[in-house]
N, CA, C, O and the ligand as a Tripos MOL2 file, in Angstrom:
@<TRIPOS>MOLECULE
protein
  293   291    74     0     0
PROTEIN
NO_CHARGES

@<TRIPOS>ATOM
      1 N           0.8470   -1.2050    0.0000 N.3       1 MET1
      2 CA          0.0000    0.0000    0.0000 C.3       1 MET1
      3 C           0.8790    1.2510    0.0000 C.2       1 MET1
      4 O           1.8590    1.3420    0.7400 O.2       1 MET1
      5 N           0.5180    2.1770   -0.8190 N.am      2 ASN2
      6 CA          1.2860    3.4020   -0.9230 C.3       2 ASN2
      7 C           0.3240    4.5960   -0.9380 C.2       2 ASN2
      8 O          -0.4830    4.7480   -1.8560 O.2       2 ASN2
      9 N           0.4250    5.4230    0.0760 N.am      3 GLU3
     10 CA         -0.5100    6.5570    0.1730 C.3       3 GLU3
     11 C          -0.3330    7.5520   -0.9670 C.2       3 GLU3
     12 O          -1.2260    8.3520   -1.2460 O.2       3 GLU3
     13 N           0.8010    7.5010   -1.6100 N.am      4 ASP4
     14 CA          1.0430    8.4000   -2.7290 C.3       4 ASP4
     15 C           0.1510    8.0830   -3.9220 C.2       4 ASP4
     16 O           0.0320    8.8840   -4.8490 O.2       4 ASP4
     17 N          -0.4670    6.9220   -3.8950 N.am      5 ASP5
     18 CA         -1.3170    6.5220   -5.0100 C.3       5 ASP5
     19 C          -2.7360    7.0680   -4.9140 C.2       5 ASP5
     20 O          -3.5770    6.7750   -5.7630 O.2       5 ASP5
     21 N          -3.0020    7.8660   -3.8730 N.am      6 VAL6
     22 CA         -4.3320    8.4670   -3.7320 C.3       6 VAL6
     23 C          -4.2910    9.8810   -4.3000 C.2       6 VAL6
     24 O          -3.4270   10.6810   -3.9420 O.2       6 VAL6
     25 N          -5.2440   10.1800   -5.1950 N.am      7 TYR7
     26 CA         -5.2830   11.4870   -5.8360 C.3       7 TYR7
     27 C          -6.6500   12.1270   -5.6360 C.2       7 TYR7
     28 O          -7.6350   11.4430   -5.3570 O.2       7 TYR7
     29 N          -6.6950   13.4370   -5.7810 N.am      8 VAL8
     30 CA         -7.9760   14.1400   -5.6590 C.3       8 VAL8
     31 C          -8.5000   14.4130   -7.0690 C.2       8 VAL8
     32 O          -7.8280   15.0210   -7.9020 O.2       8 VAL8
     33 N          -9.7080   13.9470   -7.2980 N.am      9 CYS9
     34 CA        -10.3440   14.1170   -8.5970 C.3       9 CYS9
     35 C         -10.6290   15.5900   -8.8710 C.2       9 CYS9
     36 O         -11.1400   16.2990   -8.0040 O.2       9 CYS9
     37 N         -10.2980   16.0510  -10.0850 N.am     10 MET10
     38 CA        -10.5090   17.4540  -10.4180 C.3      10 MET10
     39 C         -11.9750   17.7780  -10.6650 C.2      10 MET10
     40 O         -12.3520   18.9500  -10.6890 O.2      10 MET10
     41 N         -12.8000   16.7650  -10.8460 N.am     11 ILE11
     42 CA        -14.2230   16.9990  -11.1130 C.3      11 ILE11
     43 C         -15.0140   17.0080   -9.8160 C.2      11 ILE11
     44 O         -15.6690   18.0010   -9.5000 O.2      11 ILE11
     45 N         -14.9650   15.9260   -9.0650 N.am     12 CYS12
     46 CA        -15.7920   15.7910   -7.8660 C.3      12 CYS12
     47 C         -15.0070   16.1050   -6.5930 C.2      12 CYS12
     48 O         -15.5850   16.1970   -5.5100 O.2      12 CYS12
     49 N         -13.6950   16.2690   -6.7250 N.am     13 GLU13
     50 CA        -12.8270   16.6330   -5.6040 C.3      13 GLU13
     51 C         -12.7900   15.5840   -4.4990 C.2      13 GLU13
     52 O         -12.4420   15.8830   -3.3570 O.2      13 GLU13
     53 N         -13.1490   14.3590   -4.8480 N.am     14 ARG14
     54 CA        -13.0130   13.2670   -3.8830 C.3      14 ARG14
     55 C         -11.6790   12.5760   -4.1260 C.2      14 ARG14
     56 O         -11.1700   12.5510   -5.2460 O.2      14 ARG14
     57 N         -11.1320   12.0250   -3.0700 N.am     15 ALA15
     58 CA         -9.8790   11.2890   -3.2090 C.3      15 ALA15
     59 C         -10.1660    9.9020   -3.7570 C.2      15 ALA15
     60 O         -11.1280    9.2470   -3.3570 O.2      15 ALA15
     61 N          -9.3310    9.4710   -4.6660 N.am     16 GLY16
     62 CA         -9.5320    8.1520   -5.2460 C.3      16 GLY16
     63 C          -8.2310    7.5780   -5.7480 C.2      16 GLY16
     64 O          -7.2290    8.2820   -5.8640 O.2      16 GLY16
     65 N          -8.2530    6.3080   -6.0410 N.am     17 THR17
     66 CA         -7.0520    5.6490   -6.5380 C.3      17 THR17
     67 C          -7.2180    5.1810   -7.9790 C.2      17 THR17
     68 O          -6.2410    5.0530   -8.7170 O.2      17 THR17
     69 N          -8.4900    4.9210   -8.3810 N.am     18 ASP18
     70 CA         -8.7420    4.4630   -9.7490 C.3      18 ASP18
     71 C          -9.1880    5.6230  -10.6100 C.2      18 ASP18
     72 O         -10.0980    6.3660  -10.2430 O.2      18 ASP18
     73 N          -8.5490    5.7750  -11.7520 N.am     19 GLY19
     74 CA         -8.9370    6.8550  -12.6310 C.3      19 GLY19
     75 C          -7.8430    7.1270  -13.6390 C.2      19 GLY19
     76 O          -6.9110    6.3370  -13.7930 O.2      19 GLY19
     77 N          -7.9650    8.2610  -14.3310 N.am     20 ILE20
     78 CA         -6.9810    8.6000  -15.3450 C.3      20 ILE20
     79 C          -6.2470    9.8780  -14.9620 C.2      20 ILE20
     80 O          -6.7830   10.7530  -14.2810 O.2      20 ILE20
     81 N          -5.0250    9.9530  -15.4150 N.am     21 HIS21
     82 CA         -4.2120   11.1420  -15.1870 C.3      21 HIS21
     83 C          -4.0200   11.8550  -16.5120 C.2      21 HIS21
     84 O          -3.5970   11.2620  -17.5040 O.2      21 HIS21
     85 N          -4.3380   13.1280  -16.5070 N.am     22 ILE22
     86 CA         -4.0830   13.9420  -17.6920 C.3      22 ILE22
     87 C          -3.2690   15.1320  -17.2350 C.2      22 ILE22
     88 O          -3.7340   15.9540  -16.4440 O.2      22 ILE22
     89 N          -2.0510   15.2180  -17.7390 N.am     23 LEU23
     90 CA         -1.1280   16.2510  -17.2840 C.3      23 LEU23
     91 C          -1.0100   16.1690  -15.7660 C.2      23 LEU23
     92 O          -0.6870   15.1110  -15.2270 O.2      23 LEU23
     93 N          -1.2640   17.2570  -15.0870 N.am     24 SER24
     94 CA         -1.1190   17.2540  -13.6290 C.3      24 SER24
     95 C          -2.4360   16.9250  -12.9410 C.2      24 SER24
     96 O          -2.5100   16.9270  -11.7120 O.2      24 SER24
     97 N          -3.4770   16.6410  -13.7220 N.am     25 GLN25
     98 CA         -4.7960   16.4360  -13.1430 C.3      25 GLN25
     99 C          -5.1510   14.9610  -13.0640 C.2      25 GLN25
    100 O          -4.6000   14.1150  -13.7680 O.2      25 GLN25
    101 N          -6.0990   14.6950  -12.1720 N.am     26 PHE26
    102 CA         -6.5900   13.3400  -12.0030 C.3      26 PHE26
    103 C          -8.1060   13.3440  -12.1230 C.2      26 PHE26
    104 O          -8.7770   14.2060  -11.5550 O.2      26 PHE26
    105 N          -8.6420   12.3860  -12.8590 N.am     27 ILE27
    106 CA        -10.0920   12.2290  -12.9630 C.3      27 ILE27
    107 C         -10.4240   10.8140  -12.5240 C.2      27 ILE27
    108 O          -9.9210    9.8470  -13.0960 O.2      27 ILE27
    109 N         -11.2750   10.6910  -11.5000 N.am     28 CYS28
    110 CA        -11.5900    9.3710  -10.9790 C.3      28 CYS28
    111 C         -12.4240    8.5730  -11.9830 C.2      28 CYS28
    112 O         -13.0240    9.1340  -12.9000 O.2      28 CYS28
    113 N         -12.4460    7.2790  -11.7930 N.am     29 SER29
    114 CA        -13.1230    6.4190  -12.7660 C.3      29 SER29
    115 C         -14.6190    6.7220  -12.8340 C.2      29 SER29
    116 O         -15.2320    6.5590  -13.8890 O.2      29 SER29
    117 N         -15.2200    7.1650  -11.7150 N.am     30 ASP30
    118 CA        -16.6390    7.5330  -11.7220 C.3      30 ASP30
    119 C         -16.8920    8.7050  -12.6660 C.2      30 ASP30
    120 O         -17.8000    8.6700  -13.4970 O.2      30 ASP30
    121 N         -16.0750    9.7370  -12.5220 N.am     31 CYS31
    122 CA        -16.2610   10.9290  -13.3360 C.3      31 CYS31
    123 C         -15.8800   10.6550  -14.7890 C.2      31 CYS31
    124 O         -16.4810   11.2000  -15.7140 O.2      31 CYS31
    125 N         -14.8990    9.8240  -14.9700 N.am     32 GLU32
    126 CA        -14.5020    9.4580  -16.3260 C.3      32 GLU32
    127 C         -15.6890    8.8270  -17.0540 C.2      32 GLU32
    128 O         -15.9730    9.1560  -18.2050 O.2      32 GLU32
    129 N         -16.3750    7.9160  -16.3630 N.am     33 ALA33
    130 CA        -17.5470    7.2650  -16.9430 C.3      33 ALA33
    131 C         -18.6520    8.2780  -17.1850 C.2      33 ALA33
    132 O         -19.3780    8.1990  -18.1760 O.2      33 ALA33
    133 N         -18.7710    9.2340  -16.2640 N.am     34 GLU34
    134 CA        -19.8020   10.2610  -16.3720 C.3      34 GLU34
    135 C         -19.5710   11.1210  -17.6180 C.2      34 GLU34
    136 O         -20.5020   11.4280  -18.3620 O.2      34 GLU34
    137 N         -18.3140   11.4990  -17.8220 N.am     35 ILE35
    138 CA        -17.9640   12.3340  -18.9710 C.3      35 ILE35
    139 C         -18.2970   11.6040  -20.2690 C.2      35 ILE35
    140 O         -18.8720   12.1780  -21.1930 O.2      35 ILE35
    141 N         -17.9310   10.3530  -20.3150 N.am     36 VAL36
    142 CA        -18.1550    9.5600  -21.5280 C.3      36 VAL36
    143 C         -19.6490    9.4210  -21.8210 C.2      36 VAL36
    144 O         -20.0660    9.3990  -22.9790 O.2      36 VAL36
    145 N         -20.4540    9.3270  -20.7470 N.am     37 ASN37
    146 CA        -21.8790    9.0610  -20.9230 C.3      37 ASN37
    147 C         -22.7680   10.2960  -20.9210 C.2      37 ASN37
    148 O         -23.9830   10.1930  -21.0910 O.2      37 ASN37
    149 N         -22.1610   11.4630  -20.7300 N.am     38 THR38
    150 CA        -22.9660   12.6770  -20.6490 C.3      38 THR38
    151 C         -23.2340   13.2600  -22.0270 C.2      38 THR38
    152 O         -22.3250   13.4170  -22.8420 O.2      38 THR38
    153 N         -24.4830   13.5710  -22.2680 N.am     39 ASP39
    154 CA        -24.8830   14.1680  -23.5280 C.3      39 ASP39
    155 C         -24.5210   15.6540  -23.5190 C.2      39 ASP39
    156 O         -24.5550   16.3030  -22.4730 O.2      39 ASP39
    157 N         -24.1810   16.1770  -24.6730 N.am     40 VAL40
    158 CA        -23.7900   17.5920  -24.7680 C.3      40 VAL40
    159 C         -24.9270   18.5050  -24.3210 C.2      40 VAL40
    160 O         -24.6790   19.6060  -23.8300 O.2      40 VAL40
    161 N         -26.1620   18.0620  -24.4860 N.am     41 GLU41
    162 CA        -27.3100   18.9000  -24.1260 C.3      41 GLU41
    163 C         -27.6820   18.7710  -22.6590 C.2      41 GLU41
    164 O         -28.5770   19.4650  -22.1770 O.2      41 GLU41
    165 N         -27.0130   17.9070  -21.9650 N.am     42 ASP42
    166 CA        -27.2670   17.7110  -20.5430 C.3      42 ASP42
    167 C         -26.6790   18.8670  -19.7330 C.2      42 ASP42
    168 O         -25.6060   19.3700  -20.0650 O.2      42 ASP42
    169 N         -27.3630   19.2850  -18.6890 N.am     43 ASP43
    170 CA        -26.8480   20.3510  -17.8190 C.3      43 ASP43
    171 C         -25.5210   19.9550  -17.1890 C.2      43 ASP43
    172 O         -24.6470   20.7920  -16.9650 O.2      43 ASP43
    173 N         -25.3890   18.6750  -16.9100 N.am     44 LEU44
    174 CA        -24.1820   18.1820  -16.2790 C.3      44 LEU44
    175 C         -22.9660   18.4250  -17.1700 C.2      44 LEU44
    176 O         -21.8520   18.6170  -16.6800 O.2      44 LEU44
    177 N         -23.1900   18.4140  -18.4640 N.am     45 TYR45
    178 CA        -22.0900   18.6140  -19.4070 C.3      45 TYR45
    179 C         -21.4450   19.9820  -19.2010 C.2      45 TYR45
    180 O         -20.2210   20.1120  -19.2260 O.2      45 TYR45
    181 N         -22.2770   20.9960  -18.9990 N.am     46 ASP46
    182 CA        -21.7500   22.3340  -18.7590 C.3      46 ASP46
    183 C         -20.8650   22.3550  -17.5180 C.2      46 ASP46
    184 O         -19.8100   22.9880  -17.4890 O.2      46 ASP46
    185 N         -21.3270   21.6450  -16.5020 N.am     47 TYR47
    186 CA        -20.5630   21.5820  -15.2650 C.3      47 TYR47
    187 C         -19.2160   20.9000  -15.4980 C.2      47 TYR47
    188 O         -18.1780   21.3650  -15.0270 O.2      47 TYR47
    189 N         -19.2560   19.8000  -16.2280 N.am     48 LEU48
    190 CA        -18.0190   19.0630  -16.4910 C.3      48 LEU48
    191 C         -17.0580   19.9020  -17.3240 C.2      48 LEU48
    192 O         -15.8500   19.9100  -17.0850 O.2      48 LEU48
    193 N         -17.6100   20.6030  -18.2970 N.am     49 VAL49
    194 CA        -16.7760   21.4710  -19.1370 C.3      49 VAL49
    195 C         -16.1110   22.5360  -18.2910 C.2      49 VAL49
    196 O         -14.9320   22.8450  -18.4660 O.2      49 VAL49
    197 N         -16.8840   23.0930  -17.3690 N.am     50 MET50
    198 CA        -16.3660   24.1310  -16.4870 C.3      50 MET50
    199 C         -15.2090   23.5900  -15.6520 C.2      50 MET50
    200 O         -14.1710   24.2360  -15.5060 O.2      50 MET50
    201 N         -15.4110   22.3970  -15.1110 N.am     51 ARG51
    202 CA        -14.3660   21.7940  -14.2930 C.3      51 ARG51
    203 C         -13.1240   21.4760  -15.1270 C.2      51 ARG51
    204 O         -11.9960   21.5880  -14.6460 O.2      51 ARG51
    205 N         -13.3410   21.0880  -16.3490 N.am     52 MET52
    206 CA        -12.2190   20.6380  -17.1760 C.3      52 MET52
    207 C         -11.5040   21.7890  -17.8670 C.2      52 MET52
    208 O         -10.4820   21.5910  -18.5230 O.2      52 MET52
    209 N         -12.0420   22.9850  -17.7170 N.am     53 ARG53
    210 CA        -11.3890   24.1300  -18.3330 C.3      53 ARG53
    211 C          -9.9740   24.2970  -17.7720 C.2      53 ARG53
    212 O          -9.0620   24.7230  -18.4800 O.2      53 ARG53
    213 N          -9.8090   23.9610  -16.5060 N.am     54 VAL54
    214 CA         -8.4960   24.0160  -15.8690 C.3      54 VAL54
    215 C          -7.5030   23.1760  -16.6620 C.2      54 VAL54
    216 O          -6.3610   23.5650  -16.9060 O.2      54 VAL54
    217 N          -7.9970   22.0090  -17.0500 N.am     55 LEU55
    218 CA         -7.1610   21.0720  -17.7830 C.3      55 LEU55
    219 C          -6.8010   21.6260  -19.1570 C.2      55 LEU55
    220 O          -5.6600   21.5290  -19.6070 O.2      55 LEU55
    221 N          -7.7980   22.2030  -19.8070 N.am     56 TRP56
    222 CA         -7.5490   22.7500  -21.1310 C.3      56 TRP56
    223 C          -6.5780   23.9170  -21.0760 C.2      56 TRP56
    224 O          -5.7460   24.0860  -21.9670 O.2      56 TRP56
    225 N          -6.6870   24.7120  -20.0380 N.am     57 LEU57
    226 CA         -5.7580   25.8250  -19.8880 C.3      57 LEU57
    227 C          -4.3340   25.3070  -19.7500 C.2      57 LEU57
    228 O          -3.3980   25.9000  -20.2870 O.2      57 LEU57
    229 N          -4.1710   24.1980  -19.0280 N.am     58 ASP58
    230 CA         -2.8640   23.5620  -18.9080 C.3      58 ASP58
    231 C          -2.3570   23.1340  -20.2790 C.2      58 ASP58
    232 O          -1.1970   23.3550  -20.6280 O.2      58 ASP58
    233 N          -3.2480   22.5200  -21.0460 N.am     59 LEU59
    234 CA         -2.8910   22.0300  -22.3760 C.3      59 LEU59
    235 C          -2.4790   23.1820  -23.2830 C.2      59 LEU59
    236 O          -1.4650   23.1190  -23.9770 O.2      59 LEU59
    237 N          -3.2960   24.2420  -23.2580 N.am     60 ILE60
    238 CA         -3.0240   25.3930  -24.1130 C.3      60 ILE60
    239 C          -1.6730   26.0090  -23.7570 C.2      60 ILE60
    240 O          -0.8920   26.3970  -24.6250 O.2      60 ILE60
    241 N          -1.4240   26.0850  -22.4440 N.am     61 ARG61
    242 CA         -0.1420   26.6360  -22.0030 C.3      61 ARG61
    243 C           1.0250   25.8300  -22.5570 C.2      61 ARG61
    244 O           2.0480   26.3860  -22.9570 O.2      61 ARG61
    245 N           0.8570   24.5110  -22.5740 N.am     62 MET62
    246 CA          1.9290   23.6470  -23.0520 C.3      62 MET62
    247 C           2.1270   23.7670  -24.5560 C.2      62 MET62
    248 O           3.2530   23.7950  -25.0550 O.2      62 MET62
    249 N           0.9930   23.8370  -25.2720 N.am     63 GLU63
    250 CA          1.0740   23.8440  -26.7340 C.3      63 GLU63
    251 C           1.4820   25.1890  -27.3020 C.2      63 GLU63
    252 O           2.0400   25.2690  -28.3960 O.2      63 GLU63
    253 N           1.1990   26.2460  -26.5510 N.am     64 THR64
    254 CA          1.5500   27.5620  -27.0480 C.3      64 THR64
    255 C           2.5990   28.1660  -26.1270 C.2      64 THR64
    256 O           2.4540   29.2850  -25.6360 O.2      64 THR64
    257 N           3.6450   27.4060  -25.9080 N.am     65 ASP65
    258 CA          4.7100   27.8510  -25.0420 C.3      65 ASP65
    259 C           5.6320   28.7800  -25.8140 C.2      65 ASP65
    260 O           6.7970   28.4770  -26.0700 O.2      65 ASP65
    261 N           5.0620   29.9240  -26.1730 N.am     66 GLN66
    262 CA          5.7980   30.9060  -26.9510 C.3      66 GLN66
    263 C           5.5970   32.2690  -26.2890 C.2      66 GLN66
    264 O           4.6360   32.4750  -25.5480 O.2      66 GLN66
    265 N           6.5010   33.1800  -26.5610 N.am     67 PRO67
    266 CA          6.3490   34.5080  -25.9800 C.3      67 PRO67
    267 C           5.0990   35.1920  -26.5380 C.2      67 PRO67
    268 O           4.7150   34.9400  -27.6800 O.2      67 PRO67
    269 N           4.4690   36.0470  -25.7470 N.am     68 PRO68
    270 CA          3.2960   36.7690  -26.2370 C.3      68 PRO68
    271 C           3.6590   37.6060  -27.4380 C.2      68 PRO68
    272 O           4.7780   38.1080  -27.5400 O.2      68 PRO68
    273 N           2.7200   37.7580  -28.3450 N.am     69 GLY69
    274 CA          2.9870   38.5610  -29.5150 C.3      69 GLY69
    275 C           3.3400   37.7390  -30.7280 C.2      69 GLY69
    276 O           3.5040   38.2770  -31.8230 O.2      69 GLY69
    277 N           3.4590   36.4170  -30.5420 N.am     70 SER70
    278 CA          3.7220   35.5430  -31.6840 C.3      70 SER70
    279 C           2.5630   35.6500  -32.6650 C.2      70 SER70
    280 O           1.4020   35.7440  -32.2670 O.2      70 SER70
    281 N           2.8860   35.6340  -33.9290 N.am     71 THR71
    282 CA          1.8290   35.7760  -34.9300 C.3      71 THR71
    283 C           1.1890   34.4370  -35.2640 C.2      71 THR71
    284 O           1.8520   33.4000  -35.3000 O.2      71 THR71
    285 N          -0.1050   34.4850  -35.5050 N.am     72 PHE72
    286 CA         -0.8340   33.3210  -35.9800 C.3      72 PHE72
    287 C          -0.7840   33.3610  -37.4980 C.2      72 PHE72
    288 O          -1.0850   34.4030  -38.0800 O.2      72 PHE72
    289 N          -0.4310   32.3150  -38.1390 N.am     73 SER73
    290 CA         -0.4460   32.3310  -39.5910 C.3      73 SER73
    291 C          -0.8320   30.9730  -40.1490 C.2      73 SER73
    292 O          -0.8960   30.8010  -41.3660 O.2      73 SER73
    293 ZN        -14.4680   12.2870   -9.6410 Zn       74 ZN74
@<TRIPOS>BOND
     1     1     2 1
     2     2     3 1
     3     3     4 2
     4     3     5 am
     5     5     6 1
     6     6     7 1
     7     7     8 2
     8     7     9 am
     9     9    10 1
    10    10    11 1
    11    11    12 2
    12    11    13 am
    13    13    14 1
    14    14    15 1
    15    15    16 2
    16    15    17 am
    17    17    18 1
    18    18    19 1
    19    19    20 2
    20    19    21 am
    21    21    22 1
    22    22    23 1
    23    23    24 2
    24    23    25 am
    25    25    26 1
    26    26    27 1
    27    27    28 2
    28    27    29 am
    29    29    30 1
    30    30    31 1
    31    31    32 2
    32    31    33 am
    33    33    34 1
    34    34    35 1
    35    35    36 2
    36    35    37 am
    37    37    38 1
    38    38    39 1
    39    39    40 2
    40    39    41 am
    41    41    42 1
    42    42    43 1
    43    43    44 2
    44    43    45 am
    45    45    46 1
    46    46    47 1
    47    47    48 2
    48    47    49 am
    49    49    50 1
    50    50    51 1
    51    51    52 2
    52    51    53 am
    53    53    54 1
    54    54    55 1
    55    55    56 2
    56    55    57 am
    57    57    58 1
    58    58    59 1
    59    59    60 2
    60    59    61 am
    61    61    62 1
    62    62    63 1
    63    63    64 2
    64    63    65 am
    65    65    66 1
    66    66    67 1
    67    67    68 2
    68    67    69 am
    69    69    70 1
    70    70    71 1
    71    71    72 2
    72    71    73 am
    73    73    74 1
    74    74    75 1
    75    75    76 2
    76    75    77 am
    77    77    78 1
    78    78    79 1
    79    79    80 2
    80    79    81 am
    81    81    82 1
    82    82    83 1
    83    83    84 2
    84    83    85 am
    85    85    86 1
    86    86    87 1
    87    87    88 2
    88    87    89 am
    89    89    90 1
    90    90    91 1
    91    91    92 2
    92    91    93 am
    93    93    94 1
    94    94    95 1
    95    95    96 2
    96    95    97 am
    97    97    98 1
    98    98    99 1
    99    99   100 2
   100    99   101 am
   101   101   102 1
   102   102   103 1
   103   103   104 2
   104   103   105 am
   105   105   106 1
   106   106   107 1
   107   107   108 2
   108   107   109 am
   109   109   110 1
   110   110   111 1
   111   111   112 2
   112   111   113 am
   113   113   114 1
   114   114   115 1
   115   115   116 2
   116   115   117 am
   117   117   118 1
   118   118   119 1
   119   119   120 2
   120   119   121 am
   121   121   122 1
   122   122   123 1
   123   123   124 2
   124   123   125 am
   125   125   126 1
   126   126   127 1
   127   127   128 2
   128   127   129 am
   129   129   130 1
   130   130   131 1
   131   131   132 2
   132   131   133 am
   133   133   134 1
   134   134   135 1
   135   135   136 2
   136   135   137 am
   137   137   138 1
   138   138   139 1
   139   139   140 2
   140   139   141 am
   141   141   142 1
   142   142   143 1
   143   143   144 2
   144   143   145 am
   145   145   146 1
   146   146   147 1
   147   147   148 2
   148   147   149 am
   149   149   150 1
   150   150   151 1
   151   151   152 2
   152   151   153 am
   153   153   154 1
   154   154   155 1
   155   155   156 2
   156   155   157 am
   157   157   158 1
   158   158   159 1
   159   159   160 2
   160   159   161 am
   161   161   162 1
   162   162   163 1
   163   163   164 2
   164   163   165 am
   165   165   166 1
   166   166   167 1
   167   167   168 2
   168   167   169 am
   169   169   170 1
   170   170   171 1
   171   171   172 2
   172   171   173 am
   173   173   174 1
   174   174   175 1
   175   175   176 2
   176   175   177 am
   177   177   178 1
   178   178   179 1
   179   179   180 2
   180   179   181 am
   181   181   182 1
   182   182   183 1
   183   183   184 2
   184   183   185 am
   185   185   186 1
   186   186   187 1
   187   187   188 2
   188   187   189 am
   189   189   190 1
   190   190   191 1
   191   191   192 2
   192   191   193 am
   193   193   194 1
   194   194   195 1
   195   195   196 2
   196   195   197 am
   197   197   198 1
   198   198   199 1
   199   199   200 2
   200   199   201 am
   201   201   202 1
   202   202   203 1
   203   203   204 2
   204   203   205 am
   205   205   206 1
   206   206   207 1
   207   207   208 2
   208   207   209 am
   209   209   210 1
   210   210   211 1
   211   211   212 2
   212   211   213 am
   213   213   214 1
   214   214   215 1
   215   215   216 2
   216   215   217 am
   217   217   218 1
   218   218   219 1
   219   219   220 2
   220   219   221 am
   221   221   222 1
   222   222   223 1
   223   223   224 2
   224   223   225 am
   225   225   226 1
   226   226   227 1
   227   227   228 2
   228   227   229 am
   229   229   230 1
   230   230   231 1
   231   231   232 2
   232   231   233 am
   233   233   234 1
   234   234   235 1
   235   235   236 2
   236   235   237 am
   237   237   238 1
   238   238   239 1
   239   239   240 2
   240   239   241 am
   241   241   242 1
   242   242   243 1
   243   243   244 2
   244   243   245 am
   245   245   246 1
   246   246   247 1
   247   247   248 2
   248   247   249 am
   249   249   250 1
   250   250   251 1
   251   251   252 2
   252   251   253 am
   253   253   254 1
   254   254   255 1
   255   255   256 2
   256   255   257 am
   257   257   258 1
   258   258   259 1
   259   259   260 2
   260   259   261 am
   261   261   262 1
   262   262   263 1
   263   263   264 2
   264   263   265 am
   265   265   266 1
   266   266   267 1
   267   267   268 2
   268   267   269 am
   269   269   270 1
   270   270   271 1
   271   271   272 2
   272   271   273 am
   273   273   274 1
   274   274   275 1
   275   275   276 2
   276   275   277 am
   277   277   278 1
   278   278   279 1
   279   279   280 2
   280   279   281 am
   281   281   282 1
   282   282   283 1
   283   283   284 2
   284   283   285 am
   285   285   286 1
   286   286   287 1
   287   287   288 2
   288   287   289 am
   289   289   290 1
   290   290   291 1
   291   291   292 2
@<TRIPOS>SUBSTRUCTURE
     1 MET1         2 RESIDUE 1 A MET
     2 ASN2         6 RESIDUE 1 A ASN
     3 GLU3        10 RESIDUE 1 A GLU
     4 ASP4        14 RESIDUE 1 A ASP
     5 ASP5        18 RESIDUE 1 A ASP
     6 VAL6        22 RESIDUE 1 A VAL
     7 TYR7        26 RESIDUE 1 A TYR
     8 VAL8        30 RESIDUE 1 A VAL
     9 CYS9        34 RESIDUE 1 A CYS
    10 MET10       38 RESIDUE 1 A MET
    11 ILE11       42 RESIDUE 1 A ILE
    12 CYS12       46 RESIDUE 1 A CYS
    13 GLU13       50 RESIDUE 1 A GLU
    14 ARG14       54 RESIDUE 1 A ARG
    15 ALA15       58 RESIDUE 1 A ALA
    16 GLY16       62 RESIDUE 1 A GLY
    17 THR17       66 RESIDUE 1 A THR
    18 ASP18       70 RESIDUE 1 A ASP
    19 GLY19       74 RESIDUE 1 A GLY
    20 ILE20       78 RESIDUE 1 A ILE
    21 HIS21       82 RESIDUE 1 A HIS
    22 ILE22       86 RESIDUE 1 A ILE
    23 LEU23       90 RESIDUE 1 A LEU
    24 SER24       94 RESIDUE 1 A SER
    25 GLN25       98 RESIDUE 1 A GLN
    26 PHE26      102 RESIDUE 1 A PHE
    27 ILE27      106 RESIDUE 1 A ILE
    28 CYS28      110 RESIDUE 1 A CYS
    29 SER29      114 RESIDUE 1 A SER
    30 ASP30      118 RESIDUE 1 A ASP
    31 CYS31      122 RESIDUE 1 A CYS
    32 GLU32      126 RESIDUE 1 A GLU
    33 ALA33      130 RESIDUE 1 A ALA
    34 GLU34      134 RESIDUE 1 A GLU
    35 ILE35      138 RESIDUE 1 A ILE
    36 VAL36      142 RESIDUE 1 A VAL
    37 ASN37      146 RESIDUE 1 A ASN
    38 THR38      150 RESIDUE 1 A THR
    39 ASP39      154 RESIDUE 1 A ASP
    40 VAL40      158 RESIDUE 1 A VAL
    41 GLU41      162 RESIDUE 1 A GLU
    42 ASP42      166 RESIDUE 1 A ASP
    43 ASP43      170 RESIDUE 1 A ASP
    44 LEU44      174 RESIDUE 1 A LEU
    45 TYR45      178 RESIDUE 1 A TYR
    46 ASP46      182 RESIDUE 1 A ASP
    47 TYR47      186 RESIDUE 1 A TYR
    48 LEU48      190 RESIDUE 1 A LEU
    49 VAL49      194 RESIDUE 1 A VAL
    50 MET50      198 RESIDUE 1 A MET
    51 ARG51      202 RESIDUE 1 A ARG
    52 MET52      206 RESIDUE 1 A MET
    53 ARG53      210 RESIDUE 1 A ARG
    54 VAL54      214 RESIDUE 1 A VAL
    55 LEU55      218 RESIDUE 1 A LEU
    56 TRP56      222 RESIDUE 1 A TRP
    57 LEU57      226 RESIDUE 1 A LEU
    58 ASP58      230 RESIDUE 1 A ASP
    59 LEU59      234 RESIDUE 1 A LEU
    60 ILE60      238 RESIDUE 1 A ILE
    61 ARG61      242 RESIDUE 1 A ARG
    62 MET62      246 RESIDUE 1 A MET
    63 GLU63      250 RESIDUE 1 A GLU
    64 THR64      254 RESIDUE 1 A THR
    65 ASP65      258 RESIDUE 1 A ASP
    66 GLN66      262 RESIDUE 1 A GLN
    67 PRO67      266 RESIDUE 1 A PRO
    68 PRO68      270 RESIDUE 1 A PRO
    69 GLY69      274 RESIDUE 1 A GLY
    70 SER70      278 RESIDUE 1 A SER
    71 THR71      282 RESIDUE 1 A THR
    72 PHE72      286 RESIDUE 1 A PHE
    73 SER73      290 RESIDUE 1 A SER
    74 ZN74       293 GROUP 0 **** ****
């Protein structure tokens, strides 16, 4: 047993051991299943999107690791 294997889910904020890691974030298996099964028109989807924006911001930061003022072309 290793306590380091317990992570806090970025969606429900509960501690868990089963789930997926994306960048520095953790999503528990419950929420992972929820995301997969949630319809875009569902109210829950908006909530999940809101929670996952943190993750996307991380991704964007990584992909656009350039000084400000870089031109888009
Ligand atoms: Zn969760």
